[in-house]
C-alpha positions as CSV (number, residue, x, y, z in Angstrom):
1,M,0.7,-70.4,-47.2
2,A,0.5,-66.8,-45.5
3,M,2.4,-65.4,-42.7
4,K,0.8,-65.7,-39.4
5,L,0.5,-62.1,-38.0
6,K,0.8,-62.3,-34.0
7,T,0.6,-59.3,-31.7
8,T,2.4,-59.6,-28.2
9,T,1.5,-56.8,-25.4
10,N,2.4,-56.3,-22.1
11,V,-0.4,-54.4,-20.2
12,T,-1.1,-53.7,-16.4
13,L,-4.3,-54.6,-14.9
14,D,-5.8,-51.2,-15.7
15,G,-4.9,-51.8,-19.3
16,V,-1.7,-49.4,-19.8
17,M,0.8,-50.4,-21.8
18,Q,3.2,-47.2,-21.7
19,G,6.6,-47.0,-20.2
20,L,6.6,-50.6,-19.2
21,G,10.6,-50.8,-19.2
22,G,11.6,-47.9,-17.4
23,P,11.1,-44.2,-15.9
24,D,12.4,-42.6,-19.2
25,E,11.2,-45.3,-21.9
26,D,8.1,-43.2,-23.0
27,R,7.0,-40.1,-21.1
28,T,4.5,-39.2,-23.4
29,G,1.5,-37.1,-22.0
30,D,3.7,-36.5,-19.0
31,F,3.6,-40.0,-18.1
32,E,5.3,-40.6,-14.6
33,R,5.2,-44.3,-13.8
34,G,7.3,-46.1,-16.2
35,G,9.1,-49.1,-15.2
36,W,6.2,-51.3,-13.7
37,A,6.9,-54.6,-15.5
38,I,10.5,-55.2,-14.9
39,P,10.0,-55.9,-11.0
40,L,7.2,-58.4,-12.1
41,V,9.0,-60.3,-14.6
42,D,9.5,-63.9,-13.4
43,A,11.2,-67.1,-15.3
44,E,7.9,-68.2,-16.8
45,V,7.4,-64.9,-18.6
46,G,11.2,-64.5,-19.5
47,Q,10.8,-68.1,-21.0
48,Y,7.7,-66.9,-23.0
49,L,9.4,-63.9,-24.4
50,D,12.4,-65.8,-25.2
51,E,10.5,-68.7,-27.4
52,V,8.0,-66.1,-29.1
53,Y,10.5,-64.1,-30.3
54,A,12.9,-66.8,-31.3
55,A,9.7,-68.4,-33.3
56,A,9.3,-64.9,-35.4
57,D,10.3,-64.7,-39.1
58,A,10.1,-61.0,-39.2
59,F,8.7,-58.3,-36.8
60,L,6.4,-55.3,-37.6
61,F,6.5,-52.2,-35.5
62,G,4.5,-48.8,-35.1
63,R,7.1,-45.8,-35.0
64,R,7.1,-45.3,-31.3
65,T,8.0,-48.8,-30.4
66,Y,10.3,-49.1,-32.9
67,D,12.3,-46.3,-32.0
68,I,12.3,-47.7,-28.2
69,F,13.5,-50.9,-29.4
70,A,16.1,-49.4,-31.6
71,R,17.6,-47.5,-28.7
72,S,17.8,-50.6,-26.3
73,W,17.6,-53.9,-28.6
74,G,19.4,-52.3,-31.3
75,T,22.3,-51.4,-29.5
76,F,22.5,-54.8,-27.6
77,D,26.5,-55.6,-26.7
78,D,26.2,-59.1,-27.5
79,P,22.9,-60.2,-29.1
80,D,23.9,-63.7,-29.4
81,T,23.5,-63.8,-25.4
82,S,20.1,-63.2,-25.6
83,P,17.2,-64.9,-27.7
84,V,15.2,-61.9,-28.1
85,A,18.3,-59.5,-29.1
86,A,19.6,-62.5,-31.5
87,A,16.2,-62.5,-33.1
88,L,15.6,-58.7,-33.5
89,N,19.0,-58.1,-34.6
90,S,19.1,-60.8,-37.3
91,R,15.5,-61.0,-38.9
92,P,13.4,-58.2,-41.0
93,K,12.1,-55.4,-39.3
94,Y,9.2,-53.4,-40.7
95,V,7.9,-50.0,-39.5
96,V,4.6,-48.3,-40.4
97,S,5.5,-44.8,-40.6
98,N,5.2,-41.6,-42.7
99,S,8.1,-39.6,-40.7
100,L,10.8,-42.3,-40.8
101,T,12.9,-42.2,-43.7
102,T,16.3,-43.4,-42.6
103,P,16.1,-46.1,-40.2
104,E,19.6,-46.5,-38.6
105,W,18.7,-50.3,-37.2
106,D,20.1,-52.7,-40.0
107,G,17.5,-55.1,-41.5
108,T,14.5,-52.3,-41.3
109,A,11.9,-51.3,-44.0
110,V,9.5,-48.7,-43.7
111,F,6.0,-48.8,-44.9
112,S,4.2,-45.4,-45.8
113,G,1.8,-44.2,-47.9
114,D,-0.7,-47.2,-48.0
115,P,0.3,-49.5,-45.1
116,E,-2.6,-51.9,-45.5
117,T,-1.6,-53.3,-48.9
118,A,2.1,-53.4,-47.7
119,V,1.1,-55.4,-44.7
120,R,-1.2,-57.8,-46.8
121,R,1.6,-58.3,-49.5
122,L,4.0,-59.1,-46.6
123,K,1.6,-61.6,-45.0
124,Q,1.1,-63.3,-48.5
125,S,4.8,-63.1,-49.4
126,G,5.4,-66.5,-47.5
127,D,4.9,-68.5,-44.5
128,G,6.1,-68.3,-41.3
129,E,5.2,-65.7,-38.4
130,L,4.9,-61.9,-38.5
131,L,5.3,-60.6,-34.8
132,V,4.0,-57.1,-33.5
133,P,5.5,-56.4,-30.0
134,G,3.7,-53.7,-28.4
135,S,2.7,-50.8,-30.8
136,G,-0.7,-50.3,-29.5
137,M,-1.9,-47.7,-32.0
138,L,-0.8,-50.4,-34.8
139,V,-2.6,-53.2,-33.0
140,R,-5.7,-51.3,-33.0
141,W,-5.4,-50.6,-36.5
142,L,-4.5,-54.1,-37.4
143,L,-7.5,-55.5,-35.7
144,A,-10.1,-53.0,-37.1
145,S,-8.3,-54.1,-40.7
146,G,-8.7,-57.8,-40.2
147,L,-5.4,-58.4,-40.3
148,V,-4.3,-60.1,-36.9
149,D,-4.6,-63.8,-36.6
150,Q,-3.5,-64.1,-33.1
151,L,-3.4,-61.6,-30.2
152,D,-1.3,-62.3,-26.9
153,V,-1.7,-60.4,-23.9
154,L,0.5,-60.4,-21.0
155,T,-1.3,-58.9,-17.9
156,Y,0.8,-57.9,-14.8
157,P,-0.5,-57.7,-11.4
158,V,-0.4,-53.8,-10.9
159,I,-2.6,-50.8,-11.3
160,V,-0.6,-47.7,-12.3
161,G,-3.6,-45.4,-12.7
162,Q,-2.3,-43.7,-15.7
163,G,-0.8,-43.7,-19.3
164,T,-1.7,-45.0,-22.7
165,R,-4.1,-47.8,-22.9
166,L,-4.3,-50.9,-25.2
167,F,-7.6,-50.1,-25.9
168,P,-8.8,-46.7,-25.5
169,D,-12.4,-45.6,-24.0
170,A,-13.9,-45.7,-27.6
171,G,-13.2,-47.8,-30.6
172,P,-14.5,-50.6,-32.8
173,D,-15.6,-53.8,-31.1
174,M,-14.7,-57.2,-31.8
175,A,-15.4,-60.8,-30.4
176,L,-12.4,-62.8,-29.5
177,E,-12.0,-66.8,-29.0
178,L,-9.7,-67.7,-26.2
179,Q,-6.9,-70.2,-27.5
180,R,-4.6,-70.0,-24.6
181,S,-4.6,-69.1,-20.9
182,E,-2.1,-69.5,-18.1
183,S,-0.9,-67.9,-15.0
184,T,2.8,-67.5,-13.8
185,S,4.4,-68.1,-10.5
186,G,4.4,-64.1,-10.4
187,G,0.9,-63.8,-11.1
188,I,1.2,-62.5,-14.5
189,T,-1.5,-63.9,-16.8
190,I,-0.7,-65.0,-20.8
191,Q,-3.6,-65.1,-22.7
192,S,-3.9,-65.7,-26.4
193,Y,-6.9,-64.8,-28.4
194,R,-8.1,-65.5,-32.1
195,P,-10.5,-62.8,-33.5
196,A,-14.0,-64.2,-33.8
197,G,-16.2,-61.7,-35.8
198,A,-18.6,-59.1,-34.4
199,A,-19.2,-58.7,-30.6
200,R,-22.6,-60.1,-29.5
201,Y,-25.0,-58.2,-27.2
202,V,-28.0,-59.1,-25.2
203,G,-31.0,-58.0,-27.0
204,S,-33.4,-55.4,-25.6
205,N,-36.2,-57.8,-25.4
206,L,-34.1,-60.3,-23.0
207,H,-35.1,-60.1,-19.2
208,P,-32.7,-61.1,-16.5
209,Q,-35.0,-63.9,-15.6
210,D,-34.2,-65.4,-19.0
211,V,-30.5,-65.8,-18.4
212,S,-29.3,-68.8,-16.9
213,W,-27.1,-68.3,-13.7
214,S,-25.3,-70.9,-11.4
215,D,-26.6,-70.9,-7.9
216,G,-23.1,-69.6,-7.2
217,D,-23.6,-66.6,-9.3
218,R,-27.2,-66.0,-8.0
219,R,-25.5,-65.3,-4.4
220,G,-22.9,-63.1,-5.7
């Protein structure tokens, strides 16, 4: 058995993941539109987050997301009142970083040097679920390294027009297989994907008339 590595990321319709929790959460790059997620969170998203964090046996972070979580969830007054806080404060946390040397959040270990070997060993060390919250740069690296088993994306019905995106303009490509898709009462979509190898493209010798379209698609 091996640990299942699952990522969960909140993004806007234009793919921005930066500063979802508040205006001062992450102002990197002069980002001024933080706090876009909180007004849109509904009961279904709250339940999803409670369940996905409670099901995690350990957490894996990039440095920036770890610092944000340590300042908020790591200083939670009474973790037992929140399934998310309870899980984060009671279970192992791992950070991929070459600059963090003395983490202050209890239960934290740092992966430096060769993180791929460290993450692979962690996955092979037992069963259960290893959850990666946020951590866009880390998620992209994990996908490129073939270490992600499930990619969860929560898309919020808002366009913020600036900020760091989950996937930048240039990067490696990949096919995904949809495992789950639902929409909440507030219009947030929750989709789970499984990496499915290389992306496929239409060949240069394929003409539009060779593609089958429905009548509705033709009219569109």
